[in-house]
C-alpha positions in Angstrom: 0.2 0.1 0.1 1.5 3.6 -0.9 0.7 6.8 1.5 0.3 10.0 0.5 0.6 12.6 2.8 -1.2 15.9 1.9 -3.5 14.2 0.2 -6.1 17.2 0.0 -3.6 19.9 -1.5 -3.1 20.5 -5.2 -0.2 17.7 -5.6 -1.7 15.1 -3.5 -5.0 15.1 -4.9 -3.8 14.8 -8.5 -1.2 12.1 -7.4 -3.8 10.0 -6.2 -5.2 9.7 -9.6 -1.9 9.1 -10.9 -1.5 6.1 -8.5 -4.8 4.5 -8.6 -4.6 5.0 -12.4 -1.7 2.8 -11.7 -3.5 0.5 -9.9 -2.1 1.7 -6.6 -3.4 0.6 -3.4 -3.7 3.9 -2.0 -4.1 5.1 1.6 -4.8 9.3 1.7 -3.3 11.0 4.8 -5.8 14.3 5.6 -6.7 16.7 8.6 -9.5 18.1 8.1 -12.7 16.1 6.4 -14.1 19.1 4.6 -11.1 19.7 2.2 -11.6 15.9 0.9 -14.6 17.4 -1.2 -12.0 19.6 -3.3 -10.2 16.4 -3.7 -13.3 14.7 -5.1 -14.0 17.5 -7.2 -10.7 16.8 -8.9 -11.9 13.4 -9.9 -14.8 15.0 -11.3 -13.1 17.1 -13.4 -10.7 14.4 -14.6 -13.7 12.4 -15.3 -12.1 9.4 -12.8 -15.0 9.9 -10.3 -15.0 5.9 -10.3 -11.6 5.9 -8.8 -12.3 8.0 -5.8 -14.0 5.3 -4.1 -11.0 3.2 -3.7 -9.5 6.0 -1.6 -8.1 4.9 1.8 -8.8 7.9 3.9 -7.1 8.2 7.4 -7.0 10.8 9.6 -3.9 12.3 10.8 -1.1 15.2 11.1 2.4 15.4 10.2 3.0 17.0 13.4 1.7 14.7 15.6 3.4 11.3 15.5 0.3 9.0 17.3 -1.6 9.9 14.2 1.3 8.9 12.0 1.8 5.7 13.0 -1.5 4.8 12.6 -1.3 6.1 9.1 1.8 3.8 8.2 0.4 0.5 9.0 0.8 -1.6 6.4 2.6 1.0 3.8 5.1 -0.1 1.2 6.0 3.9 0.2 5.7 6.9 0.7 4.8 10.1 -0.8 5.4 13.5 0.8 3.4 16.0 -0.2 2.0 18.1 2.9 3.6 21.4 3.7 2.8 25.0 4.7 2.9 27.5 2.1 3.4 30.9 3.5 5.6 33.8 2.7 4.4 36.1 5.7 7.3 36.3 8.0 4.8 36.2 11.6 4.3 32.1 9.5 8.0 31.6 10.6 7.4 29.1 13.5 4.1 27.4 12.0 6.9 27.0 8.6 9.3 25.3 10.8 7.0 23.2 12.7 4.9 21.7 9.7 8.0 21.6 6.7 10.7 20.9 9.0 9.5 18.9 12.2 6.6 17.2 10.7 8.8 15.9 7.6 11.5 14.4 10.2 8.7 12.7 11.9 7.3 11.5 8.5 11.2 10.2 7.9 11.4 8.4 11.5 8.1 6.6 10.7 9.7 5.7 7.6 12.4 4.3 8.9 10.6 2.9 12.2 8.2 0.9 9.4 11.0 -0.2 7.2 9.6 1.6 4.1 10.9 0.7 1.1 11.2 4.4 -0.4 10.0 8.0 0.1 9.2 10.6 -2.2 9.8 14.2 -0.9 8.1 17.2 -2.3 10.3 20.2 -2.1 10.5 23.5 -3.9 12.9 25.3 -6.3 12.8 27.5 -3.4 15.1 25.0 -1.5 18.1 24.9 -4.5 21.1 27.0 -4.4 22.1 30.5 -5.0 23.5 31.4 -8.3 26.9 33.1 -8.0 27.4 36.6 -9.4 28.6 35.2 -12.6 26.1 32.5 -13.1 22.3 32.4 -14.4 21.7 28.5 -14.2 20.4 26.7 -11.1 20.8 23.0 -11.1 20.9 20.2 -8.6 24.2 20.8 -7.7 24.1 24.6 -7.3 25.4 25.2 -3.8 23.0 26.6 -0.9 24.3 30.5 0.3 23.4 30.6 4.2 24.6 34.1 3.8 21.8 34.9 1.2 18.6 36.3 2.0 15.8 33.6 1.9 12.3 33.4 2.4 11.5 31.5 6.0 9.3 28.8 3.7 12.4 28.4 1.4 14.4 27.9 5.0 12.0 25.7 5.8 11.7 23.1 2.6 15.7 23.2 2.8 15.7 22.1 6.2 12.9 19.2 5.4 15.5 18.7 2.8 18.1 18.4 5.5 15.5 15.6 7.2 14.9 13.7 4.2 18.8 13.3 3.5 19.7 12.0 7.0 16.9 9.3 6.8 18.8 8.2 3.4 22.0 8.2 5.6 20.0 6.0 8.2 19.1 3.6 5.5 15.5 4.7 4.0 15.9 4.8 0.1 14.7 8.8 -0.7 14.5 10.8 -3.7 13.4 14.4 -3.8 11.7 16.5 -6.5 11.8 20.3 -6.5 8.8 21.6 -8.6 8.9 25.1 -10.1 5.9 26.9 -9.4 2.5 24.2 -9.9 -0.2 25.2 -12.2 -3.2 23.0 -12.1 -7.0 22.6 -11.8 -9.2 22.6 -8.5 -7.9 25.2 -5.9 -9.0 28.2 -7.1 -7.7 30.0 -4.0 -4.2 28.8 -3.5 -0.7 28.7 -4.6 -0.3 29.4 -8.4 -3.7 30.6 -8.4 -2.8 34.2 -7.2 -1.9 34.9 -11.1 -5.3 34.3 -12.4 -6.9 36.4 -9.8 -4.6 39.1 -10.0 -5.8 39.3 -13.4 -9.2 39.4 -12.8 -8.9 42.0 -10.3 -7.3 43.9 -13.3 -3.8 43.7 -11.8 -1.5 47.1 -13.0 1.9 46.2 -12.4 4.3 43.6 -13.6 7.9 42.4 -13.4 10.5 41.0 -15.3 12.2 38.7 -13.0 12.0 34.6 -14.1 10.6 31.9 -12.0 10.3 28.3 -13.6 6.8 27.0 -14.5 5.4 23.7 -14.8 1.8 21.5 -14.6 0.5 19.5 -11.6 0.0 16.3 -13.9 3.5 16.6 -14.9 4.8 16.5 -11.5 3.1 13.7 -10.2 3.7 11.7 -13.6 7.2 12.3 -13.1 7.3 11.3 -9.4 5.9 8.4 -10.3 8.0 7.3 -12.9 11.0 8.1 -10.4 9.6 6.2 -7.9 9.4 2.7 -10.4 12.9 3.3 -10.9 16.1 2.2 -9.3 16.8 6.1 -7.7 17.9 6.5 -4.5 19.2 9.4 -2.8 19.0 11.9 -5.7 16.5 15.2 -6.1 15.5 16.5 -9.6 14.2 19.9 -10.9 11.1 19.5 -12.1 10.5 22.7 -14.6 8.5 22.7 -17.9 9.8 26.0 -18.9 11.6 29.2 -17.6 9.6 32.4 -17.8 9.3 36.1 -17.3 6.5 36.8 -14.6 5.6 39.4 -17.5 5.2 36.4 -19.8 2.7 34.9 -17.5 0.6 37.4 -16.7 0.1 38.3 -20.2 -0.6 34.9 -21.1 -3.3 34.9 -18.9 -5.0 38.0 -19.4 -4.9 37.3 -23.2 -6.4 33.9 -22.4 -9.4 35.6 -20.2 -9.7 38.3 -22.6 -8.8 40.7 -20.1 -6.4 43.8 -19.5 -2.8 43.1 -19.5 -0.5 44.9 -16.8 0.9 47.8 -18.4 3.3 49.2 -15.7 7.0 47.7 -15.3 7.5 47.3 -11.3 11.2 48.2 -11.4 13.3 47.6 -8.3 13.0 50.7 -6.8 8.8 50.5 -7.1 8.7 47.1 -5.9 11.0 48.2 -2.6 8.7 51.0 -2.1 5.9 48.3 -2.3 7.1 45.9 0.7 7.7 48.4 2.9 4.0 49.6 2.5 2.9 46.5 2.7 4.7 46.2 6.0 3.5 49.3 7.5 -0.1 48.2 6.3 0.1 45.1 7.8 1.3 46.3 10.9 -1.5 49.1 11.4 -4.1 46.4 10.8 -2.8 43.3 11.6 -3.4 41.5 8.2 -1.6 39.1 6.7 1.6 40.6 4.6 0.9 39.8 0.9 4.5 41.5 -0.1 7.8 40.8 1.3 11.3 42.3 1.1 12.3 38.8 0.0 9.2 38.5 -2.4 10.7 42.0 -4.2 13.8 40.6 -4.1 12.7 37.2 -5.9 10.5 39.2 -8.2 13.5 40.5 -10.2 15.6 37.3 -10.4 16.7 36.4 -13.7 18.5 32.9 -12.8 16.9 30.0 -14.8 16.2 26.3 -14.0 18.2 23.7 -15.3 16.2 20.6 -16.5 19.2 18.2 -18.1 19.2 15.7 -15.0 15.3 15.1 -15.6 15.0 14.8 -19.1 18.3 12.4 -18.9 16.8 10.3 -16.5 13.5 9.9 -17.9 13.3 11.6 -21.5 10.1 13.0 -19.9 8.0 15.6 -22.5 6.8 18.4 -20.8 3.6 19.8 -21.4 3.6 23.3 -23.2 2.9 25.9 -20.7 1.4 28.7 -22.9 -1.2 26.0 -23.8 -2.0 24.7 -20.2 -2.4 28.6 -19.0 -4.9 29.0 -21.6 -7.1 25.8 -21.1 -6.5 26.5 -17.5 -8.0 30.0 -17.4 -11.1 29.0 -18.7 -11.7 27.9 -15.2 -11.4 31.5 -13.7 -13.5 33.3 -15.8 
C-alpha cells in the first residue's frame, strides 16, 4: 500500500489519480474532512470519479506522531506532499513546525516502519543560489546561507536535510523540486494568485524569471522516478523558465482581459514591500508582499532540467497552451 501525505492539496489530489490509475492501493492522509470535497471535485473534473471510492482515507497530521503511526500501518512506499506554504514572516514558527518537524516525523516513521522508498516534494525555493557570474541553477548549485531567503525557502531546505538524514540511516529517498505548479482544483491557493490578480485588474508586472510546470507533469514524473532504481537523488522539475510578465500576459490574453501595463522596477517593488509592511502592522492582516518576494520578482536565474530529461526523457506540457486551458475555469 502507498501512503500520500498532503492528499487534500493540489499535488496530493492529482497524485491520488495518478496512483489509482496505475492500480496502486492508496492510503490518503487528511487533517480536515471538509477538504476531501475539493479532492472529489478534482476527480470529477478528470472524469475519474469511479477511482475516488477506492481511496483509503485516514485522518492524521504530520506534526502528530501517534496519528502518523496509525497511518503508516501496512505501508510500502510514501509520497510526502504535505507542507505549509506562506511568505508571511509571522508564519516562521508554523513553517518550521510543519515543514521541518513534520518531515522529520515522516522520515522517522518511514525508518521505524521499514518503508521501501520515500518521495519528498520540495521546491525550487530550496535549491542553491547562483553566483555572481552564473545564471543557471541546477541540483548541484550550492545553498548560500548568507543570502537572504524567505522563511518558506529555509523551511523547505531544512526539510530536505531531514530527508537526507533518513537516507544516511538506510531509507531510500528521492526529492523533487518543482517550480511554480499550475493545475485545476484549488482556485484560492498557490499559483491561482496569477489568475485572480488578472481578474482583479492587475496593473503591475516584473521581468524577473521563475520556473513553471503543470501538476500533471509533477505527479507523472514522481511516479516514474519511484518506479526506477533511484536513491539519494533530487530532481528539478520545471517545464519552462519564463518571466512574470509573460505569465501574466498569457493569462490576461486567455481571459480576454487587460494586460498589466506598468513595469515595476526595483525601486517600485522596494517601496511596495515597505508599504505592505506598514499596512500589515497597522491592520494586523497577513503580509502580501515582502522584501524576499520583492527580490525574487527581479531574479533572472533559470532552472536546469538536464538531469530529469536525461533520467526520464520526459516531454513536458506546453505551458502557454496549458495556461490558456486553465484560464477558462477562472472566468
